[in-house]
C-alpha positions, 0 to 999 in steps of 0.5 A: 290018368282016369282019376286025374281026368275025373277030378278035372271033370268034376272041378270043371262041373263044379265051376260051371255050376258055381258060375251058373249060380252066380249068374242066377244071383245076378239076375235076381239082383237085377230084378230086385233093383228094377222092382225097387226102381218101379216102386220109387217111380210109383211112390213119386208119382202117387205122392205127386198126385196127392200133393197136387190134389191137396194144393188144388183143393186148398186153392179152390176152397180158400181162393175161388170159394172165398171169392164166390162167398164174398160175391154172394154177400155183396149180392145180398147187401145190394138186394137190401138197398134196391126196390125191385119189381116182382119180375126182377126180384124173381130173376135176382133170386134165381141168380142167387140160387145159381150162385149157391149151387155153384158154391155147393158144386165147388165144395164137392169138387174140393172135398173129392180132391182132398177131404177136409175130414181126412186132414182134420180128423183122420181116416176113420171119420173121413171114411164114415163121412164119405159113406154118408155122402154116397148114401145121401147122393145116390140112395145106395145103402152104405154099411161102414164097419171099422174093426179093432183099435183105431191105429194111427197110420202115417199120412201117406198110408191114410190117404192111399187107403182112403183113395183105394176105398173111394175108387172101389166104391166109385167103380161100384156105383158106375158099373155094378147097379148095386143097392147096397155096399159094405166097406170094412176096415181093420187096422188094429194089427198087421196086415191092414185089411180092407173089404168092399163088397156089393150086391150088384150084377157082378161080372166075368173075371176074364173080362177084367184081365182084358180091360184094366181101366184107370180105376183098377190101375190106380188101386193096383199102384197104391196097393203095391206101394203099401206092399199089399195084395188084392183079390177080386171075387165075383161072378155074373149075377153074384155081386163083387167082393174085393179083399185087400191086405196091406202091410203099411 
């Protein structure tokens, strides 16, 4: 009887352990399904954003940009046919200057929405162009370094890598009070490696956990979409280095 009882208890324990294991497997499957659902949601959101950016950029450049350029040309033609007083000539020229500034601002907005260099020439040239434009606009020393063979990424990955670096650099300009920024990109082999480093004022990482702004959230979404990870190394007075690995 004792033997039968022991066998019964052992069978019951085995069945309980098996049931518990199956429950854990089911829980893990549910977690994985939820993670996949979130990734699909992020995918749709981020792709939708980029498609909308691209559409707006094209509308601004081809539509409003073309209209303003045509208006400027008409103004120039009118000016040649009019005899204006010195005062009116000054006013006319001032209006043309304002129109030129508006066209320039429109081009900047269109470029930020979807850089033409990225579409025409690809990621590497677009990043170099971006760094050059940041230096010209802010005076911050920009060091862009691309290592290894320039591997062609799919279009979504190229846009997301560009946006990640763009967001990191813009955050540095806004908050770091830096005089130099280094942008490094390695795509020759997996994983893709990105480093954006500055010599700014740094910050307490504990504050980062308390206040994650939209900039960092957008970076996190894109890194997650590209199956990557990121690490922020910083301290007050010691600058900041953001290191990212992606498996796109």
